[in-house]
C-alpha positions as CSV (number, residue, x, y, z in Angstrom):
1,M,19.1,-40.2,0.5
2,D,19.3,-42.0,-2.3
3,F,16.4,-41.6,-4.8
4,L,13.4,-43.6,-3.7
5,D,15.5,-44.9,-0.9
6,I,12.4,-46.2,1.3
7,S,14.6,-49.0,3.3
8,A,12.4,-48.0,6.4
9,T,9.5,-49.9,5.4
10,S,8.7,-53.2,3.4
11,A,6.4,-54.2,0.8
12,D,4.4,-56.7,3.1
13,T,3.5,-53.8,5.6
14,A,0.2,-52.1,5.3
15,G,-1.6,-49.3,7.0
16,A,-1.7,-45.5,7.1
17,A,1.3,-45.1,9.2
18,D,3.4,-47.0,6.5
19,A,1.7,-45.1,3.6
20,G,3.0,-42.1,5.3
21,I,6.5,-43.4,5.6
22,W,6.3,-44.0,1.6
23,I,5.3,-40.7,1.2
24,D,7.8,-39.1,3.4
25,G,10.6,-41.1,1.7
26,F,9.6,-40.2,-1.8
27,D,9.2,-36.5,-0.9
28,S,12.8,-36.5,0.8
29,S,14.3,-38.3,-2.1
30,Y,12.6,-36.4,-4.9
31,S,13.7,-32.9,-3.1
32,N,17.3,-34.2,-3.4
33,L,17.0,-35.0,-6.9
34,H,15.1,-31.9,-8.0
35,A,17.9,-29.7,-5.9
36,D,20.8,-31.6,-7.6
37,L,19.2,-30.9,-10.9
38,Q,18.6,-27.7,-10.7
39,D,22.0,-27.2,-9.5
40,F,23.4,-28.4,-12.6
41,I,21.0,-26.6,-14.8
42,T,21.9,-23.1,-13.3
43,D,25.5,-23.5,-12.8
44,P,27.2,-21.1,-15.1
45,G,30.0,-23.5,-15.7
46,N,27.8,-26.0,-17.3
47,T,26.3,-23.6,-20.1
48,D,28.6,-25.2,-22.8
49,L,27.5,-28.5,-21.7
50,L,23.7,-27.8,-21.8
51,N,24.3,-26.1,-25.3
52,L,25.5,-29.1,-26.6
53,I,22.9,-31.4,-25.0
54,N,20.3,-29.1,-26.4
55,G,21.9,-29.1,-29.7
56,Y,23.2,-25.7,-30.0
57,G,19.5,-24.5,-30.5
58,L,18.3,-27.4,-32.7
59,F,15.8,-28.5,-30.4
60,E,14.3,-25.0,-30.1
61,S,14.0,-24.7,-34.0
62,L,12.5,-28.0,-34.2
63,F,10.4,-28.3,-30.9
64,G,10.2,-24.6,-29.6
65,R,11.4,-26.2,-26.3
66,L,14.7,-27.2,-24.6
67,L,15.7,-30.9,-23.8
68,I,17.3,-29.8,-20.4
69,G,16.3,-26.6,-19.0
70,N,14.1,-24.4,-16.9
71,G,11.3,-22.8,-18.8
72,I,11.2,-18.8,-19.3
73,D,9.6,-16.8,-16.5
74,E,6.5,-14.7,-17.9
75,F,7.0,-16.2,-21.2
76,A,4.3,-15.0,-23.3
77,G,5.4,-15.9,-27.0
78,T,4.2,-18.5,-29.3
79,N,5.7,-21.7,-30.6
80,T,6.6,-21.0,-34.0
81,S,9.2,-24.0,-34.3
82,L,9.0,-26.5,-37.1
83,F,6.6,-29.1,-34.8
84,G,5.3,-26.1,-32.8
85,W,1.7,-26.8,-34.1
86,L,1.7,-30.2,-32.4
87,P,-0.8,-30.4,-29.8
88,G,0.7,-30.3,-26.1
89,I,4.1,-29.9,-27.4
90,G,4.5,-26.7,-25.2
91,D,7.0,-23.7,-25.5
92,L,9.9,-22.0,-23.9
93,G,7.6,-21.2,-21.0
94,D,7.8,-24.7,-20.2
95,G,10.6,-26.9,-18.5
96,G,12.7,-29.2,-20.9
97,F,11.4,-32.4,-22.1
98,L,13.8,-34.5,-19.8
99,F,14.7,-32.1,-17.1
100,G,13.7,-28.9,-15.9
101,D,10.9,-26.6,-14.0
102,G,8.2,-24.6,-15.7
103,G,8.6,-20.9,-15.8
104,A,6.2,-18.6,-13.7
105,G,3.2,-17.4,-15.6
106,T,2.9,-13.5,-16.5
107,D,1.2,-11.1,-14.2
108,A,-1.9,-9.7,-15.3
109,S,-1.7,-6.2,-16.5
110,Y,-3.8,-3.4,-18.2
111,V,-1.4,-1.2,-20.8
112,D,-2.9,0.9,-23.5
113,N,-6.4,0.0,-22.9
114,L,-5.7,-3.7,-23.4
115,L,-6.2,-6.2,-20.5
116,T,-4.1,-9.1,-20.2
117,A,-5.1,-11.9,-18.0
118,A,-2.8,-13.9,-15.8
119,G,-0.6,-16.7,-17.4
120,V,-0.5,-20.1,-16.4
121,G,2.5,-21.2,-15.2
122,G,4.8,-23.3,-17.3
123,N,4.7,-27.2,-17.4
124,A,7.5,-29.5,-16.6
125,G,8.8,-32.1,-18.6
126,L,9.8,-35.8,-17.5
127,I,11.1,-34.4,-14.3
128,G,10.8,-31.2,-12.7
129,N,7.9,-28.9,-11.1
130,G,5.4,-26.7,-12.6
131,G,5.7,-23.1,-12.4
132,I,3.6,-20.8,-10.3
133,G,0.6,-19.0,-12.0
134,G,0.6,-15.4,-12.6
135,A,-0.8,-12.8,-10.0
136,G,-3.9,-11.4,-10.9
137,L,-4.8,-7.7,-11.4
138,D,-5.8,-5.2,-8.8
139,A,-9.1,-3.3,-9.8
140,D,-8.2,0.4,-10.5
141,Y,-9.1,3.2,-13.0
142,Y,-5.6,3.1,-14.5
143,G,-5.9,6.6,-15.7
144,G,-9.3,6.0,-17.6
145,N,-13.0,7.1,-16.5
146,T,-14.0,3.2,-16.4
147,L,-13.2,1.0,-13.4
148,V,-11.2,-2.0,-14.5
149,E,-12.2,-4.8,-12.1
150,A,-10.0,-7.4,-10.3
151,T,-8.9,-10.0,-12.3
152,A,-8.0,-13.9,-11.1
153,G,-4.5,-15.3,-10.6
154,G,-3.5,-17.6,-13.2
155,A,-3.3,-21.7,-12.7
156,G,-0.1,-23.4,-11.6
157,G,1.7,-25.5,-14.2
158,S,1.8,-29.5,-14.5
159,G,4.4,-31.5,-12.7
160,G,6.7,-33.7,-14.5
161,W,5.4,-36.8,-16.3
162,L,7.3,-39.1,-14.2
163,F,8.2,-37.1,-10.9
164,G,7.3,-33.5,-10.0
165,D,4.9,-31.3,-8.1
166,G,2.5,-29.0,-9.5
167,G,3.0,-25.4,-9.4
168,D,0.8,-23.1,-7.0
169,G,-1.8,-21.0,-8.4
170,G,-1.2,-17.1,-8.6
171,A,-3.1,-14.8,-6.0
172,G,-6.2,-13.3,-7.3
173,G,-6.2,-9.2,-7.5
174,A,-7.7,-7.0,-4.9
175,G,-10.7,-5.0,-5.1
176,W,-10.8,-1.3,-5.7
177,S,-11.6,1.2,-2.8
178,G,-14.1,3.8,-3.4
179,I,-11.8,6.9,-2.9
180,L,-12.6,8.8,-5.7
181,A,-16.1,10.2,-4.6
182,D,-18.1,9.8,-1.4
183,G,-20.4,6.9,-0.6
184,L,-18.6,4.5,-3.3
185,N,-18.7,0.8,-2.7
186,G,-15.6,-1.2,-2.8
187,S,-15.2,-3.8,-5.7
188,I,-15.0,-7.4,-5.2
189,G,-11.7,-9.1,-5.0
190,A,-10.8,-11.7,-7.7
191,G,-10.4,-15.5,-7.3
192,G,-6.9,-17.4,-6.7
193,G,-5.7,-19.6,-9.6
194,E,-6.0,-23.4,-9.5
195,G,-2.8,-25.2,-8.1
196,G,-1.1,-27.5,-10.9
197,S,-1.4,-31.3,-10.7
198,A,1.1,-34.0,-10.5
199,F,0.8,-37.0,-13.1
200,L,2.7,-40.1,-11.5
201,F,4.7,-39.4,-8.7
202,G,4.3,-35.9,-7.0
203,S,1.8,-33.8,-4.9
204,G,-0.4,-31.1,-6.4
205,G,0.1,-27.5,-6.1
206,N,-1.5,-25.0,-3.7
207,G,-4.5,-22.8,-4.7
208,G,-3.9,-19.3,-5.0
209,N,-5.5,-17.0,-2.4
210,G,-8.5,-14.8,-3.3
211,G,-7.9,-11.0,-3.5
212,A,-9.3,-9.0,-0.8
213,G,-12.4,-6.8,-1.2
214,G,-12.1,-2.9,-1.7
215,H,-13.1,-0.6,1.3
216,G,-16.3,1.6,0.8
217,S,-15.5,5.2,0.7
218,A,-17.1,7.6,3.6
219,G,-20.5,9.4,2.8
220,A,-20.9,13.3,1.8
221,G,-21.2,15.5,4.7
222,S,-24.6,17.2,4.5
223,Q,-24.9,20.6,3.1
224,L,-27.6,23.3,3.7
225,D,-29.4,25.4,1.0
226,Q,-28.8,29.0,1.8
227,V,-31.8,30.2,0.0
228,G,-34.6,27.9,1.4
229,G,-35.4,24.5,2.2
230,N,-33.9,21.9,4.0
231,G,-30.6,20.2,2.8
232,E,-30.1,16.7,2.5
233,N,-28.8,14.1,4.9
234,G,-25.7,13.0,5.5
235,G,-24.6,10.6,2.8
236,A,-24.3,6.8,3.3
237,G,-21.0,5.2,3.4
238,G,-20.1,2.8,0.6
239,A,-20.3,-0.9,1.1
240,G,-17.0,-2.8,1.4
241,G,-16.4,-5.4,-1.5
242,N,-16.6,-9.4,-1.1
243,G,-13.5,-10.8,-1.2
244,G,-12.3,-13.3,-4.1
245,N,-12.7,-16.9,-3.8
246,G,-9.5,-19.1,-3.2
247,G,-8.2,-21.4,-5.9
248,N,-8.5,-25.2,-5.8
249,G,-5.6,-27.4,-5.0
250,G,-4.1,-29.5,-7.6
251,N,-4.2,-33.5,-7.6
252,G,-1.8,-35.8,-6.5
253,G,0.1,-37.8,-8.6
254,W,-1.3,-41.5,-9.5
255,I,1.2,-43.4,-7.7
256,I,2.4,-41.2,-4.9
257,G,1.7,-37.7,-4.0
258,D,-0.5,-35.6,-1.9
259,G,-3.4,-33.1,-3.1
260,G,-2.6,-29.5,-2.8
261,D,-3.9,-27.3,-0.4
262,A,-6.7,-25.0,-1.0
263,G,-6.3,-21.3,-1.4
264,A,-8.0,-19.1,1.3
265,G,-10.8,-16.8,0.3
266,G,-9.8,-13.3,0.5
267,A,-11.1,-10.8,3.3
268,G,-14.2,-8.7,2.7
269,G,-13.8,-4.7,2.5
270,G,-14.7,-2.7,5.3
271,G,-17.9,-0.4,4.9
272,G,-17.4,3.3,4.8
273,L,-18.2,5.8,7.4
274,G,-21.6,7.8,7.1
275,G,-21.6,11.4,6.3
276,S,-22.3,14.0,9.4
277,G,-25.4,15.8,9.4
278,S,-25.2,19.9,9.3
279,D,-26.4,22.1,12.1
280,S,-29.8,24.1,11.8
281,I,-29.1,27.7,10.7
282,A,-31.6,30.8,10.4
283,H,-31.1,33.6,7.9
284,D,-33.0,36.2,6.0
285,H,-32.8,36.7,2.2
286,D,-34.7,38.8,-0.2
287,H,-36.5,39.8,3.1
288,D,-37.5,36.3,3.5
289,H,-36.9,34.3,6.8
290,Y,-35.7,31.0,6.2
291,V,-34.8,28.4,9.0
292,H,-32.7,25.2,7.8
293,E,-33.6,22.2,9.9
294,A,-30.6,20.2,11.3
295,T,-29.9,17.1,9.2
296,E,-29.3,13.5,10.3
297,G,-26.1,11.7,10.1
298,G,-25.7,8.9,7.3
299,N,-25.5,5.2,7.7
300,G,-22.5,3.5,7.7
301,G,-21.8,1.0,4.7
302,V,-21.9,-2.5,5.3
303,G,-18.9,-4.8,5.4
304,G,-18.1,-7.1,2.6
305,N,-18.4,-10.9,3.2
306,G,-15.1,-12.9,2.9
307,G,-14.6,-15.1,0.0
308,A,-15.1,-18.7,-0.4
309,A,-12.4,-21.2,0.2
310,G,-11.3,-23.4,-2.8
311,A,-11.4,-27.2,-2.9
312,A,-8.6,-29.3,-1.5
313,G,-6.6,-31.3,-4.1
314,V,-7.5,-34.7,-4.1
315,A,-4.7,-37.7,-3.6
316,R,-5.7,-39.9,-6.2
317,T,-3.0,-42.2,-5.9
318,L,-4.0,-46.0,-6.8
319,F,-2.2,-47.7,-3.8
320,G,-3.2,-45.3,-0.8
321,F,0.0,-43.5,-0.9
322,G,-1.1,-39.9,-0.4
323,V,-3.3,-37.5,1.5
324,N,-5.7,-34.8,0.5
325,G,-4.8,-31.4,0.7
326,T,-5.9,-29.0,3.6
327,A,-9.0,-27.4,3.0
328,G,-9.4,-23.4,2.5
329,T,-10.5,-21.1,4.8
330,L,-13.4,-18.5,4.2
331,G,-12.0,-14.9,4.2
332,A,-12.7,-12.8,7.1
333,G,-15.6,-10.4,6.8
334,G,-15.1,-6.7,6.7
335,D,-16.1,-4.4,9.4
336,G,-19.2,-2.2,9.2
337,G,-19.0,1.7,9.1
338,A,-19.5,3.8,11.7
339,G,-22.9,6.0,11.2
340,G,-22.5,9.7,11.0
341,N,-23.4,12.3,13.7
342,G,-26.6,14.3,13.6
343,G,-26.7,18.0,13.2
344,N,-27.1,20.2,16.3
345,G,-30.6,22.0,16.5
346,A,-31.7,25.7,17.7
347,V,-34.3,28.2,18.3
348,D,-34.3,30.9,16.0
349,E,-35.7,34.7,16.5
350,A,-39.0,34.0,15.0
351,S,-39.9,30.9,17.2
352,F,-39.0,28.6,14.6
353,I,-37.9,25.0,16.6
354,S,-35.1,22.9,15.1
355,A,-34.4,19.9,17.0
356,G,-31.1,17.9,17.1
357,A,-31.0,15.4,14.3
358,A,-30.7,11.6,14.6
359,G,-27.3,10.0,14.2
360,G,-27.0,7.5,11.4
361,A,-27.1,3.7,11.9
362,G,-23.7,1.7,11.9
363,G,-23.4,-0.7,9.0
364,G,-23.7,-4.5,9.5
365,G,-20.4,-6.6,9.4
366,G,-19.6,-8.9,6.8
367,D,-20.0,-12.6,6.9
368,G,-16.7,-14.6,7.0
369,S,-14.4,-17.0,8.6
370,I,-14.2,-14.3,11.3
371,G,-17.5,-12.2,11.4
372,G,-16.9,-8.5,10.9
373,A,-17.7,-6.1,13.6
374,G,-20.9,-4.0,13.3
375,G,-20.4,-0.1,13.0
376,A,-21.2,1.9,15.8
377,G,-24.1,4.1,15.7
378,G,-23.8,8.0,15.2
379,N,-24.3,10.6,18.0
380,G,-27.5,12.2,18.1
381,G,-27.4,16.1,17.8
382,D,-27.5,18.6,20.7
383,G,-30.7,21.0,20.5
384,D,-31.7,24.1,22.5
385,V,-35.4,22.4,23.0
386,L,-35.0,18.7,21.8
387,G,-31.9,16.2,21.4
388,G,-31.6,14.0,18.7
389,A,-31.5,10.1,19.1
390,G,-28.5,8.3,18.9
391,G,-28.2,5.7,15.9
392,A,-28.2,2.2,16.4
393,G,-25.3,-0.1,16.1
394,G,-24.7,-2.5,13.4
395,T,-25.0,-6.4,13.4
396,G,-22.0,-8.3,13.6
397,G,-21.4,-10.7,10.8
398,D,-21.7,-14.3,11.1
399,S,-18.8,-16.9,11.2
400,N,-18.4,-20.5,9.9
401,A,-15.1,-21.1,11.5
402,G,-14.1,-18.3,14.1
403,D,-16.0,-16.0,16.5
404,G,-19.2,-13.9,15.1
405,G,-18.6,-10.2,14.6
406,Q,-19.5,-8.1,17.6
407,G,-22.5,-5.8,17.6
408,G,-21.7,-2.1,17.2
409,V,-22.3,0.3,20.0
410,G,-25.5,2.4,19.8
411,G,-24.9,6.1,19.4
412,N,-25.4,8.7,22.3
413,G,-28.4,10.7,22.4
414,G,-28.1,14.5,21.9
415,S,-28.4,16.9,25.2
416,S,-31.1,19.5,25.6
417,A,-30.5,23.1,26.9
418,G,-33.8,23.1,28.5
419,E,-35.5,25.4,26.1
420,S,-39.4,25.1,25.7
421,L,-41.3,26.8,22.7
422,T,-45.1,27.6,22.2
423,L,-46.2,26.9,18.8
424,P,-48.7,29.1,16.9
425,D,-51.7,26.5,18.1
426,G,-50.9,27.4,21.8
427,S,-49.3,24.1,22.3
428,V,-46.0,23.8,24.1
429,V,-43.1,21.9,23.1
430,S,-40.9,21.0,26.1
431,G,-37.2,20.4,26.4
432,A,-36.2,16.7,26.4
433,A,-32.7,15.0,25.5
434,G,-32.5,12.3,22.8
435,H,-32.3,8.6,23.6
436,G,-29.5,6.4,23.0
437,G,-29.6,4.0,20.3
438,A,-29.6,0.4,20.6
439,G,-26.6,-1.9,20.3
440,G,-26.0,-4.1,17.5
441,N,-26.6,-8.0,17.9
442,G,-23.5,-10.1,17.9
443,G,-22.8,-12.4,14.9
444,D,-23.4,-15.9,15.0
445,N,-21.1,-18.8,14.7
446,A,-22.7,-21.4,12.6
447,N,-21.0,-24.8,13.7
448,G,-19.8,-24.4,17.2
449,H,-16.4,-23.8,16.4
450,G,-16.2,-20.3,17.9
451,V,-18.2,-18.1,20.0
452,G,-21.0,-16.0,19.2
453,G,-20.3,-12.4,18.9
454,D,-21.0,-10.0,22.1
455,G,-24.0,-7.7,21.5
456,G,-23.1,-4.1,21.6
457,A,-23.8,-1.9,24.3
458,G,-26.6,0.6,23.9
459,G,-25.8,4.5,23.5
460,S,-26.1,6.6,26.5
461,G,-29.2,8.9,26.7
462,G,-28.5,12.8,26.2
463,S,-28.2,14.8,29.3
464,G,-31.0,17.1,30.2
465,A,-31.3,20.4,32.0
466,V,-32.1,22.0,35.3
467,D,-32.5,25.6,36.6
468,E,-30.8,27.5,39.3
469,Y,-33.6,26.0,41.8
470,G,-32.9,22.2,40.9
471,Q,-35.9,21.9,39.0
472,V,-35.6,19.7,35.7
473,L,-36.1,21.8,32.6
474,A,-35.4,18.6,30.2
475,P,-35.5,15.2,31.1
476,G,-32.3,12.9,30.1
477,G,-32.6,10.5,27.4
478,D,-33.4,6.9,27.9
479,G,-30.3,4.8,27.2
480,G,-30.5,2.4,24.5
481,V,-31.2,-1.2,24.5
482,G,-27.9,-3.7,24.5
483,G,-27.5,-5.8,21.3
484,N,-28.4,-9.8,21.7
485,G,-25.2,-12.0,21.8
486,G,-24.5,-14.1,18.8
487,A,-25.6,-18.0,18.6
488,S,-22.9,-20.8,18.8
489,G,-24.0,-23.6,16.7
490,N,-27.5,-24.5,18.0
491,L,-27.2,-22.5,21.3
492,L,-28.5,-19.3,21.3
493,G,-26.7,-16.3,22.9
494,D,-28.0,-14.3,25.8
495,P,-30.4,-11.3,25.0
496,G,-29.0,-7.8,25.7
497,E,-30.2,-5.8,28.6
498,A,-32.6,-3.2,28.6
499,G,-31.3,0.5,28.5
500,G,-31.2,2.7,31.6
501,E,-34.2,5.1,32.3
502,A,-33.6,8.7,32.5
503,D,-33.3,10.1,36.2
504,G,-34.0,13.9,36.2
505,A,-31.5,15.4,33.9
506,T,-29.0,12.8,34.0
507,G,-29.3,10.5,30.7
508,G,-30.0,7.0,31.1
509,T,-27.3,4.2,30.9
510,G,-27.0,2.2,27.9
511,G,-27.8,-1.4,28.1
512,A,-24.9,-4.0,28.5
513,G,-24.4,-6.3,25.4
514,G,-25.7,-10.0,25.4
515,I,-23.6,-12.8,26.2
516,G,-22.3,-15.0,23.1
517,H,-22.5,-18.8,24.1
518,P,-19.2,-20.5,25.1
519,H,-17.1,-22.2,22.6
520,D,-16.2,-25.6,24.0
521,H,-13.4,-27.3,22.4
522,D,-12.5,-29.4,25.4
523,H,-15.7,-29.7,27.2
524,D,-14.6,-28.0,30.1
525,H,-16.9,-24.9,29.4
526,D,-14.2,-22.3,30.0
527,H,-14.6,-19.8,27.2
528,D,-17.3,-17.3,28.4
529,A,-17.6,-14.5,25.9
530,G,-19.3,-11.8,28.0
531,G,-21.1,-8.8,26.7
532,D,-19.6,-5.5,26.4
533,P,-20.5,-3.2,29.4
534,G,-23.4,-0.6,28.8
535,G,-22.5,3.0,27.6
536,D,-21.8,5.9,30.4
537,P,-24.7,7.5,31.7
538,G,-25.3,11.1,30.3
539,G,-23.8,14.0,32.2
540,D,-25.1,17.4,33.5
541,H,-26.5,19.9,31.2
542,D,-23.5,21.6,29.2
543,H,-23.8,25.4,29.3
544,D,-21.0,26.0,27.0
545,H,-22.5,24.1,24.3
546,D,-19.2,22.1,23.9
547,H,-21.0,18.6,24.1
548,D,-18.5,16.2,22.1
549,H,-20.1,14.3,19.5
550,D,-16.8,12.1,18.1
551,H,-17.0,8.6,18.0
């Protein structure tokens, strides 16, 4: 196609469809022109001719910029030429005054304790495209003792003064995941760079995507004091970091051109797992008798929220020959971490009781374009007398575009061996299994363009025990209540079902998850989002004490 061959339409034709033809005709024509110019500039056979056009270094010496040629990628120098002090004159990272694309911006770096931000893409001259912005730096310690946070991506360069598209913004750096110690939070992701704008004819560049948030680390496992006193519970998992925001799209040209698409927000980081509790122990030290109670599992870390979307670039054409860029999407929410399992209890020789400890609660899912799933609750510890309660499942994250996050499953209650214990005051503690944890509620969908998340199933009640004659020594635990389904728009999800009651030595069945409201794109109501099934019923008493507490 010849440049600006728009014979498919006429000047007296109006309407959006005709404007689209003008835009398509320009895009095709400019793409061909740009490709031809780049072939000329990059052809090694044209080196001598380009040197002649650029005055064998004269333009570089006078203005610090070529007449025809592409900008140098990742140019970080300054313009020290004779007229380099003039405002807006540019440098060797920019395209030539007549023809040439801007060079890519420098990526962010951290060297010798010096942080360098991501560079802006080079600008084009009369005709050419702006350069892409440099990438942001991922968060890390980089050999030091201080966390260097993630940095933003660089902005894209401007398109040519006459013809040319703006450069895309650079991607934001990712957050740091807490891997150096237990229970550390993930750090936030950084924002994407803004897309470069066109001037007269051309489209804006796309905004850079935001960096993902870092994941939280798992909580520390419990450790018991071997001299006296109880140990600490399992540590909580670290929270996931929020995702970085997407960059704004660049603006289109004043005569013809579309706005650039907005950058997407970064995904939120996942929450860390809760640390496991410790089993109880009894021992003698310096003729003193010590009993260490079983400790609870730690709570799971919450998931990070997704980063915000960038704003779409504007088609600012004076004649209607352009459309705004596409709106960006919110980053997905991170999943919540699972709660830690509670420690197992026992009865020691001096008749001190130690019950199975409770499991930790699951962390809530982060909010985002898709809600993060809630973490599962930790299982309760087994006990010779009392079983520990299962931890509650985490709540699913909310969504503004897709589906709400699913609620976490409740933890199973711990088993009881059916022992009983007479306390010094004459009262008797009878054996009983632990109850299952409640399922987490499903996340909501804010605008009806997705389904509410399923509520999590309630945990199963722990198994009790019977004697050789079939008499119940310890009743099973009740099942946990199922979580409510998330809402979709103004329509509420269904409530979760109640947990099953214990029947003799058999634990109760966990409640089913609530039903998220159906999402109805085409008004035929065919997108049901059923809740998850309830937990399995507790089994018979396990005489070998190998009850499985894995998630």
